C-alpha positions in Angstrom: -6.8 -16.9 -29.0 -3.4 -14.7 -28.7 -5.7 -11.5 -29.0 -7.7 -12.7 -26.3 -4.9 -13.2 -23.7 -3.1 -9.9 -24.8 -6.5 -8.4 -24.0 -7.5 -10.1 -20.7 -3.8 -9.0 -19.4 -4.3 -5.3 -20.0 -5.4 -3.6 -16.6 -6.2 0.0 -15.8 -2.5 0.3 -14.0 0.3 0.0 -16.1 3.2 -1.4 -13.8 5.6 0.6 -16.4 4.0 3.9 -14.6 5.8 3.0 -11.3 8.8 4.1 -12.8 7.4 7.4 -13.8 6.8 8.4 -10.3 9.7 10.7 -10.0 7.9 12.6 -12.8 5.4 14.1 -10.1 7.8 16.9 -9.3 7.5 18.2 -12.9 3.9 20.1 -12.1 4.8 21.0 -8.7 8.5 20.8 -8.3 8.6 22.1 -4.9 6.0 19.9 -3.4 7.2 17.1 -5.0 11.0 17.5 -3.5 9.5 18.2 -0.5 7.5 14.9 -0.3 10.5 12.8 -1.8 12.5 14.6 1.2 10.1 13.3 3.5 9.6 9.8 1.9 13.4 9.4 1.7 13.9 10.3 5.5 10.9 7.9 6.5 12.8 5.1 5.2 16.1 5.7 6.5 17.3 3.5 9.5 15.9 4.7 12.7 14.4 3.2 15.5 12.8 0.5 13.0 15.2 -1.4 10.4 14.7 -0.6 6.4 13.5 -4.3 6.4 10.8 -3.7 9.1 9.7 -0.5 7.2 9.6 -2.4 3.9 7.2 -5.4 5.5 5.0 -2.2 7.1 5.1 -0.6 3.8 3.9 -3.7 1.9 1.1 -4.5 4.5 -0.2 -0.6 4.2 0.1 -0.9 0.4 -2.6 -3.7 0.9 -4.7 -1.8 2.9 -4.9 1.1 0.9 -5.1 -1.1 -2.3 -1.8 0.3 -4.4 -0.7 -1.9 -6.8 2.2 0.2 -7.5 3.3 -0.2 -4.1 2.7 -3.7 -3.7 5.1 -4.4 -6.7 7.7 -2.0 -5.4 7.5 -3.2 -1.4 7.3 -6.7 -2.8 10.6 -6.9 -4.8 12.2 -4.2 -2.1 11.4 -7.0 0.7 12.8 -9.9 -1.4 15.8 -8.0 -1.6 16.1 -7.4 1.8 15.3 -11.1 2.8 11.6 -10.7 3.9 10.2 -14.4 3.5 7.1 -14.8 1.1 5.8 -16.4 4.8 6.3 -13.1 6.7 5.0 -10.9 3.6 1.5 -13.5 3.7 1.4 -12.8 7.3 1.9 -9.0 7.0 -0.7 -9.2 4.5 -3.0 -11.0 6.7 -2.3 -8.5 9.9 -3.6 -5.5 7.1 -6.4 -7.3 6.3 -7.6 -8.1 9.8 -7.1 -4.6 10.8 -8.8 -3.2 7.6 -11.9 -5.6 8.3 -11.8 -4.7 12.1 -12.0 -1.1 11.1 -14.9 -1.7 8.8 -16.8 -3.8 11.7 -15.8 -1.6 14.6 -17.7 1.3 13.0 -20.7 -1.1 13.0 -21.1 0.4 16.4 -21.6 4.0 14.7 -24.6 2.5 12.8 -25.8 0.8 15.9 -26.0 4.3 18.0 -27.6 5.8 15.0 -30.4 3.0 15.0 -30.9 3.3 18.8 -31.0 7.2 18.5 -33.9 6.5 15.7 -35.5 4.1 17.5 -36.2 6.3 20.8 
């Protein structure tokens, strides 16, 4: 039973890999450092607070299906006082936008069908 439980808990994404993110500079130091400089600048306080940026990052993480980002920005959000209700509402916003984006592309299909039926 324990063996089955351990096997069932394995996933393709290893949560420990999130801590290795900084290592992406090893094979491309210049580009990796430029990315991290940019990333750091993006998350500095500006017109948006760090709290707001964290909530946006959490929503986007769900939209792009990044388990590492979801873990990181869930923890970051909690540290910044974002409530679980705010997090879930942000996830629903991401879901609505992603669903809407999928559906609006149906117009492309409709246009193509109308052209082909002429």
